[in-house]
VEXDREN-265831 format. One line per field, with one value per residue (C-alpha): residue in one letter; x, y, z. Coordinates in nm, 4 decimals. Layout:
# residues N
code = [A;...]
x = [X;...]
y = [Y;...]
z = [Z;...]
//
This chain:
# residues 147
code = [M;R;N;P;E;T;R;L;V;L;V;I;D;G;Q;G;G;G;I;G;S;Q;L;V;K;L;L;R;P;R;L;P;A;D;C;E;L;C;C;V;G;T;N;V;L;A;T;N;A;M;L;K;A;G;A;S;R;G;A;T;G;E;N;A;I;R;Y;N;A;S;L;A;D;L;I;A;G;P;I;G;V;I;L;A;N;G;I;M;G;E;V;S;P;E;M;A;A;A;I;S;G;A;R;A;H;K;V;L;I;P;S;A;T;C;G;V;H;I;A;G;A;E;G;L;R;L;E;E;Y;L;R;R;A;A;D;D;A;V;Q;L;L;T;G;G;A;P;A]
x = [10.7449;10.7097;10.9633;10.7700;10.9862;10.8681;10.5526;10.3284;10.2046;9.9393;9.8130;9.4871;9.3311;9.1203;9.0478;9.3811;9.5573;9.6093;9.5455;9.7337;10.0368;10.0537;10.0339;10.3145;10.5335;10.4674;10.5168;10.8160;11.0884;10.9361;10.8595;11.0549;11.3165;11.1108;10.8183;10.7510;10.5356;10.3123;10.0109;9.6950;9.4731;9.1177;9.2494;9.5848;9.6022;9.5841;9.8394;10.0838;10.0557;10.1387;10.4294;10.5702;10.5398;10.7668;10.5697;10.7997;10.5419;10.1930;9.8950;9.5562;9.2003;8.9548;9.1450;9.4678;9.2880;9.1217;9.4434;9.6788;9.4351;9.4416;9.8229;9.8608;9.9696;9.8489;9.6152;9.5951;9.3766;9.0668;8.7625;8.5849;8.7919;8.5845;8.2495;8.0572;8.0394;8.2824;8.5059;8.2293;8.1556;8.5162;8.5056;8.2881;8.1070;8.3545;8.6547;8.5051;8.4362;8.7899;8.9485;8.7203;8.7379;9.1164;9.3062;9.5289;9.5126;9.3358;9.4281;9.1622;9.1405;8.7996;8.6426;8.3367;8.2801;8.2035;7.8642;7.9684;7.9948;8.2365;8.1296;8.4231;8.6255;8.7524;8.7089;9.0773;9.2472;9.3339;9.7069;9.6566;9.4508;9.7259;9.9974;9.7973;9.7321;10.1047;10.1785;9.9170;10.0476;10.4044;10.2844;10.0956;10.3957;10.6384;10.4249;10.2581;9.8966;9.7780;9.7168]
y = [19.4070;19.6003;19.5608;19.4324;19.6507;19.9625;20.1511;20.2370;20.5941;20.6013;20.9177;20.8719;21.1237;21.1566;21.4017;21.5738;21.4717;21.8298;21.7703;21.4406;21.5855;21.8750;21.6291;21.4217;21.7341;21.8313;21.4800;21.3529;21.5517;21.5026;21.1316;20.9075;20.6892;20.3706;20.5046;20.4524;20.7170;20.5597;20.6876;20.5501;20.7480;20.6872;20.7657;20.7798;21.1612;21.1678;20.8877;21.0556;21.3904;21.2259;21.0311;21.3509;21.5146;21.2485;20.9375;20.6356;20.4056;20.4411;20.2490;20.3321;20.2142;20.0457;19.7259;19.9165;20.1353;19.8411;19.6377;19.9155;20.0599;19.7200;19.7400;20.1050;20.2360;20.5875;20.7101;21.0755;21.2496;21.4619;21.3679;21.2553;20.9349;20.7951;20.8957;20.6645;20.8413;21.1049;21.3159;21.3634;20.9909;20.8692;20.6914;20.3822;20.2635;19.9715;20.2078;20.4253;20.1187;19.9855;20.3164;20.4013;20.0428;20.0160;19.9814;20.2752;20.6177;20.8520;21.2161;21.3799;21.7232;21.8954;22.0158;22.2309;22.0662;21.7209;21.8173;21.7413;22.0067;21.9198;22.0886;22.2651;22.2872;22.6380;22.8152;22.7888;22.8090;22.4723;22.5375;22.5659;22.2456;22.0683;22.1986;22.0898;21.7483;21.6962;21.8046;21.5613;21.2742;21.3253;21.3471;21.0176;20.8459;20.9672;20.8550;21.1803;21.2807;21.5193;21.8782]
z = [-0.3505;-0.0295;0.2491;0.5558;0.7819;0.5998;0.6923;0.3978;0.3681;0.0970;-0.0709;-0.2614;-0.4992;-0.8117;-1.0936;-1.1752;-0.8545;-0.7363;-0.3674;-0.3682;-0.5451;-0.2992;-0.0083;-0.1601;-0.1924;0.1689;0.3096;0.1076;0.2911;0.6373;0.6585;0.8942;0.7232;0.7714;0.5632;0.1950;0.0270;-0.2385;-0.4260;-0.5803;-0.8127;-0.9191;-1.2679;-1.4462;-1.4423;-1.0631;-1.0289;-1.2682;-1.0878;-0.7545;-0.9041;-1.0550;-0.7131;-0.5612;-0.4635;-0.4855;-0.6445;-0.7812;-0.9096;-1.0556;-1.0168;-0.7869;-0.7201;-0.6548;-0.4016;-0.2292;-0.2134;-0.1017;0.1536;0.3260;0.3537;0.4509;0.7872;0.7059;0.4302;0.3269;0.0723;0.0208;0.2272;-0.0906;-0.0928;0.1951;0.0457;-0.1852;-0.5222;-0.3932;-0.6148;-0.8731;-0.8851;-0.9236;-0.5857;-0.5997;-0.2869;-0.2747;-0.2826;-0.0089;0.2077;0.1579;0.2545;0.5455;0.6740;0.6505;0.9774;0.8776;1.0353;0.7942;0.7445;0.5288;0.3709;0.4031;0.0803;0.0270;-0.3116;-0.1713;-0.0278;0.3304;0.5995;0.8775;1.1998;1.3590;1.0387;0.9930;0.6620;0.5760;0.2400;0.0856;0.1354;0.5125;0.5277;0.3319;0.5650;0.8699;0.7161;0.6545;1.0131;1.1484;0.9341;1.0534;1.4159;1.3808;1.2217;1.4888;1.7806;1.8701;1.8608;1.5911;1.7038]
//
């Protein structure tokens, strides 16, 4: 059961959980004390990777994503999590709607493989996007505006 005085930071990923696990590693040591870092994967491989990276709790599947997105204060993951049929079809339209419609701030990692071009996104290496996403998430959680 979640402590109501704790803010929920939710990392969502699919496939092998590579992006999500890297986000967990970057966020874990920097989160404010009142935040709980949890993860939800579209599949068990993604969930396990994020748990191994340091998420405190994890769950798997469509219902877990829909439920936890509604509780989250901040959601982080690859941009495919808000796209119907994103991440090679692992994200159902219902999952994408639940995540994109959640009241939480969203910090999303651009990806050339999702078929969406984000105008203004620089052609950075994934590691730099991940670092910037972690910076933005911490800024949002500590009351600042992302850079």
